[in-house]
N, C-alpha and C positions, 0 to 999 in steps of 0.2 A: 594835186597841183595839177592845175591847165595847163594845155599847150601854150597858151598864152602866157600864163605865170611863168613859166619855164624858160620862153623866149626873153620876157622882160628882165628874168635873174640872168641868162648869159650874156644878155646885150650889155646890162649894168658891168658884170664883168671886166667887159670887152674896154669899157671907158675909165674901170678904175685904176688906181696905180699900185699895181700887185705884181711880186714878182713872178717870174717866170714860170717856177713851178707849182706855186701857191694858185694861181689861174689854170694850169692844165688840171689839177687835182680837186679844184672846186667844180670842175667843166665834169668830172666823171662822177664826183659825189652828188651833183646835181641831178645828172641823169639815172642815178642809182635809186635816188629818191622819188624822181618822177615816177619811172617805171616800176616801182617797187620791186625790183629785182636784186639778185644775191650778188653779182659781180660784174663790173663794168671795167674793160679796158682799151686804151687808147695807144695803139704801136703803129710804129714810123718804120718805114722801107728803109733797109740798111744794107746794100747788097744783096745777097739771097736771104737774107734774113729777116724778119720784126721783131723792132727793139721794143719795149715796153718804156713811154714815158710818163704816163700816168696810170694808177689802178686803184680800184676801189673795190673791196671785200675778197680780193685774192690772198694768198699766204705772204708774209713778208718778204721770202726769198724771191718774190715771182718777177720783181720789178727787175731784178738783176740777170733775170733770163735773156737770151736770144734764140726766138722760137723759128727754125728752118722751115722754109715755105714749104718746101718739097717732102717733110715730114708730117705737115699737118694739113690734111686735106681740105678740113673746112674754113681755117684763114685763107688757102690758095683759091677757093671757090668766090668767097667774098672778094676777094683781089681780083677776079677776073671778070666782074659785071658791074654796072652802076646802078646805083638802089639799093635798095634793103633786101636781104636774103634770110630768109628764116629756115632754121634746121628746127623741123618738130621733135616731137618725144621719140619718134620710133626711127629715127636717123641713125644708118649703120655708122655714119663716119664718127670716128675718135674725135672728143673735144679736147683742145690741146690742154685747156686746165685740169683736166681728171686729176683728183688729189690734192690741187690746189685751191680750191675755194674755202673760203677762211672758215666759215661755217660748218665743214664738212671736211676739214682737214685731214689728210691720210687716208679716205673712204672713197672708195669711186661713185663717178656721178651716179645718182639715182636717175630714171627716166625724168628729162627736162626739157625744158623752152631753150634755144640758143637764136639770137639773131646777129646781124652784122652788117656794117656798111662801108663802102671803099670810100676814100676823102681824096679828093684832088685839091692842087694848090695849082693856079696857073696853068692850067690844062693837063698837067703831069701827075700821076699817082703818087699820093704823098704816104698812105699807110691806112688804116683800118678802125674802124671802134667796133668794138663786141660787148655783148651782152649776154650774161646767163640766168634763168630762174629756173629755182628747183619746182616750183608751181607749175604744172601741167595747164599751160591754156593762157599764160600769163601773155604773152607776144599775138594776142590776137591782131585780127584787120586792121583793128583801131591803132595799138601798139605799133604795129608796121609802119601805119602812116603816119602818126606823131615822130617816129625817128625821121623818114623821109623828109616831114616837112620841117626837122631840127638840124640838116643838112647843112643848111646855108650859115647857121649860126654856130654848127660847129666847125666848121671850114676856116671861120672869121674869125674862132678863138684861136686856130692853128697858127693861121696867118699874120694875127696879130703877135703872136709869139715869137715867129719866124722874124717879124720885121724889127720888133724889141732886140733880138739876138745881133742882128746885123747892124742894128744902127750903132749899138754897145762896141760889135767888133771895130764899126768906121771910126768911132770916134776915140779909140783904143791906138788904131793902126794907119789912119788917114786913107783907108780904104784895102790894105795889103790882105787882111784876113777877110776880106769879104766873102771869097771861094769856099774857103773854110765854114764858114756858118751854113753854108748849104753844101758842103760836102757828107757823105756818109762817113761815119767813123772806120777809123782800120778795125781789124778782125782783134785785135788785142789794144784796147784803149781802157783808159781810166773808167771804173765804174765807182759811184759813191755819189752821196749826198750831204756828206760830214763837213763841218764849215772846216775842217783842218784843209780837206781835198779842194771846196769849193776855192779858199784864200789859193793854194797850190797854184789849181788852174788859170787862175787869173792873175796868178804873177808870171806864168808862164807866157801867157798873150802879152802882157805887157813887155816882158823883156825879147821874146822871140824876135819882134821887128827891130831891135838896138842895135843888132849884128855886134856886140859887146861877146867876148869868150865868155863861157857860162862854166861854173863849177856844180855838179851834181852832186848833194851829199845824201848819204842814209844806208842804212843798215842793208844786208844781202837780201835780196827778194823784196824789196819797197816798192821796183818800178822804175829804176833810172834809167834803163832802155827807153821805156815808155815815155817819158821825158824827153829824152832827146829826140825820139821821132817827133814829138808834138812840136818841140822848138823848131825842128827844121820844117815841118807842114806849114806852122803858123808864119815861117819868115819869106823875104823876099827871095829866096833861095831855096822855095819849095820845089820849081820845077827843074831843078840840077841834082847832082847824086849827094846820097848818102852814105857815106862809108863807115862801115864799124870796125875795128880795132880793138882786139881783148888786149889788152898790154899784158894781162897776166902770163898771157900763152906764148909772147914774143920769145923766143932763145936768144938771150943775149949776142950770142954771134951772128943771128937773122935779123934781128930787129933794125940796124940802120939801113938795110938792104929791103927791108919792108915798108918803113916808112918814106923813105926817101930815093928808095930805087938804086940801081946799078948801071953801069957799063960795060961793054963786053971787055974781058979780061980783067975786070975790078978783083976779084980771088978766082978758085979754081971752081970750075964749072961755071961759069959765069959766061956761057958761049953767045949771049945776044944782049944788047941794052933791053932794061926792061924797067918801065916806070913803077914807083913806088905810089903808097896810098895818099899821100897829098895830090900827086898828079892825078890818082883817080877820081880823087873829091874835088877837083879845080872847078870852081863859081859856086860850089855847095857846101856840103859841112861835113868835118871830120870828127867823127866820137871816138873819143879815147875814154873807152871802158876802164878800172883798173887802173888809170892812171901812176897811181903813187907805187906801182908795180915798175917801171919802167928803170933800168940800169942809170946809174950817173952818166955815164959817156951819154947817151941817148939824151938826157936830159938837156944838156947843154947844148945840142944841137936842135934840139925842139924849140929852145928857149929864142935861138938867133933866128928860127923861122917866124917864130911868135913877134919879133920884134921887126924884123925887114920885110918879111913877107917874101923869103926867098929860101930855096934848098937847094942842096947841092948831092947830085948820085954820087952814089961811094965808085970811087975813081974817076970821077969828071975833075975837069979844071974850071970849069964855069961853073957858076950858080942859075938856078932858073927861077923866076917871079911865078909865085903861085897865089892865087884868089881865093883865100880857104877860111870857112868860120871853124873856131874849135869848140867844140865840146866836149870838157872832161866829167867822168865820172869816177868816187871814189867810196868805200866803204870804211876808209878807216881815217885817223886824225890826221892829214897833212901835218898840221902843226906840228904834233909828236914829230914827224920824221923829220923836218926841218929842225929839231931842236937835235934832236939826234944825230943829223947831219948826213942820213939817206934819202934826202928830198931838196933840192936846192930852193933856197928862200926865193930867189928871183924869178924863178919859173914859177913856184907856188902863187905870188901874187900877180903873175901873168894870167896865171889860168883862172884865178877866183875873182875877178874885175866884178863879177857877181856870182854870189855862190847862192843856190838854191838847195835847202834843205827840206828834203821830203819826209813826210811823217810815216812813222811805221803802223803797220795794221792795227795796233795794240791802241793807239790813239783814235781811231777813226770810227770809234763809235757801231752804230748798227750797220755800217760800210760792209762789215764781216760778212754779215748774210746776204746782201745784194751779192758781193762776190760769191759766195756759196750757191746761189741763185744760178749763176754763169756757167758754174764747173758742174752741178748738177746737171741743168740742160744738155752740157755737152757729154757728160758722162750718161745720160739717158739715150741721146742718139747711137755713141759709139757703141753700148753695150746692146741696141735694140729692146731697152727698156718701155714697156706702156708708160710708165709714170715713175719717177725717183724723188722722194723730197724728204727733209729731213724730221724727226718726230721733235715735239716741243724741247723735250728735255739735251736733245742733242745740240739744238739752236741755242739753247742756255749755255752748254758746255762749250760750245765756241766762241760766246759773247765773252765768257769768263777767264779763256786760255789766253797765253801771256802772247802768242805767236813770235818765239825769235827768229824765224825764218821766213816771216811776212807773207806776202800775198803766194809766192812759190810755196810757201808750205803748205796752206790752205790749201791750194790746188792739189798738191800730192796727196794729202790726208783726205780730200772728197774722192779722189780716183781711186783710192787703197781701200776705202769704205764700202764704196760701189762694187769694186771688184768680188770683196769679202761676201757680200751680200748675195751676189750668183755664187760664187762659192760654196755657200753654206745652204743654197737650192733654194733661191727666190724664184719665184715664176714671172717672166720675163712679161708675160700677158697680165700680172695682177700690179697694183702699184706697189711700189718697193720703197718701205718706208727705212731710214739708215739710223738706228739708234746709237745711243752714247759709246755702247763697249765696240761698235764697230770702228771708232773714230782714232782709240787707242790714244786718247790725250793726255791720260795721267802718266802713260809710260814716256810721252816724248816731254812733262814737264820737270821729269826730275831722276835723272840715271838710276838703275839700280845700285844701292851700295853707299849711296852719298847720304851725307848727315844734315843737308840743307834743309831748313824750313820752307813749308811750302809757302810760295808766292802768295800775297792776297788777292783774291780775284779782281781783276776791274769788272764791271758791270758795262753791258753796251752802251755805250754812249759817256762815260766817266772813266776819262785817263788818271792814272794813279796821281795821287797828290803829292806835290813839288814839296820839297823839306826848304819853306821860304819863310819868311817872317809874314805877318798877318797882312803889314801894309804891303807887301809884295804881292801877295796874291790877291788882295784887292785892286792892285793897277793892273795887275797882270788879266784879272776879270773885266776891269771895263776896257783893256784893249781889245780882247776878244770879241766885246760886245758891239762896240763902236766899229770894227773892222767887218763883223758879219753885216750889220744893220748897212754899212757903206756897200758892201758887195751887191745882197737884196736890192738894193735902190740906185744901182749904178752909179754911185760915188755922188751921189744926189744929198749934200750935208743937209738940204732942209727936210725932205723926206725923213731919212735916217734919223734926226732930231725927232720927228712926231712920232716914229715907231720907239724911240726911246724915252719918250714922254719927257725932253728937254727942250729949253729955249734953243733957238741956233746958234744965239751966240754963246751960251753956255758949253755947247756940245764943241764948237771951235776951242774953248779955252780949258775943257777937260784933254781935249786931245792932246792940245799943247802940255798940259801936265803931266798925262803919261806917256810923252816922248812920240806921240804920233805924228805931229805938226812941228815943224822950226818954228 
């Protein structure tokens, strides 16, 4: 493929109606084909890290990793200069993708060529593009010149992608979320490309600007706190405090004082006035984690605050006005608590104006490998290892495990396995591969001594089949397909209909029939 031909291909993709992820993936795929190399990666600056946004030819978990610039001198060198930088086969600098090239997974990278280029957007450094070739001499003078000539086309693809993201944010929020489209992610944020997570993030974006109370529902370890942080960051209150209260850790005797504050002399030991968590969150957001653990006496006072926007410090004569948005979370069924009388029905309805269910890890398909990649890179840096990866069998085991502890359990499994590898004598200068036996997933799946039959494993990307009628299963599949098409095309029904192979009017009729439209 000539330089002119790839220029035309990249320009054609710029004007095509493509989802963001697809455009960038086509970009790296086209570059890999043009240069005849083994791997291409597009990485975005994210604080002190470089975060992959599109990759071709690397291990499946690489997209979930975050590369600390300080730990990877090649990436640091590319970032520091403008233009193409080539690392020849005799370079002594370690390669950040050692052990991650798909064709040589788990093997040290042999003598090879590497080149990269920093990318700028509107005068600011955005990230880098890197290319690796196992054949020495692949990146000769002409290849370096070609990459330099393609810089404008590559930066244009990134710019179009960012503009589309900003336009969608503006359409959803009237401008309130524009800043978030340009801001780096928090250190711990959602990682995943599954339809379940795509739909969740879209839902959070829409509800964030509504000012409605939100009830986050999900199992332990699914990321309820991440959802709360994201809702606050995308809301109009982003510049104000986000106060986190773990309701399960509040002793009943202190819960009222912690939430609403107290005045001097209200009880023994109250030597001065003290504001509570509601006042600390003034103008911002109060996150009530494990809200189902609140004592009934406190539930009544919380209900009054939600209804009237007022609190009363313990021992005070007069109430105080507060302007706080409440986000609550629970891993329990509050409906059942309402039925058994341990949770007030009126408070439940106040908190659950907009309930957001968070999908468990077992329903997120290949996201488990992306998340594992992030934890692998974290432990590689923490333990001072050259490279840390999963064997193919270990990847398969992660995909088939049920993850009752969700993402938190996955993090612990990877951290424990990495430590085991070091304890067993792994050389920190080698590529350390985690095998299935280091993960201890069999021991976690069913406790010893139980007679329970083993659960049938769910393959990556295939959630367990629900016990529904065939008609219900078909309707659920149709709903999921329509939702996914609308998300990919930014709620453009005509484009979604084209993707699904339907006439636009028929798509609207189908959406009404399956309950997606009134």
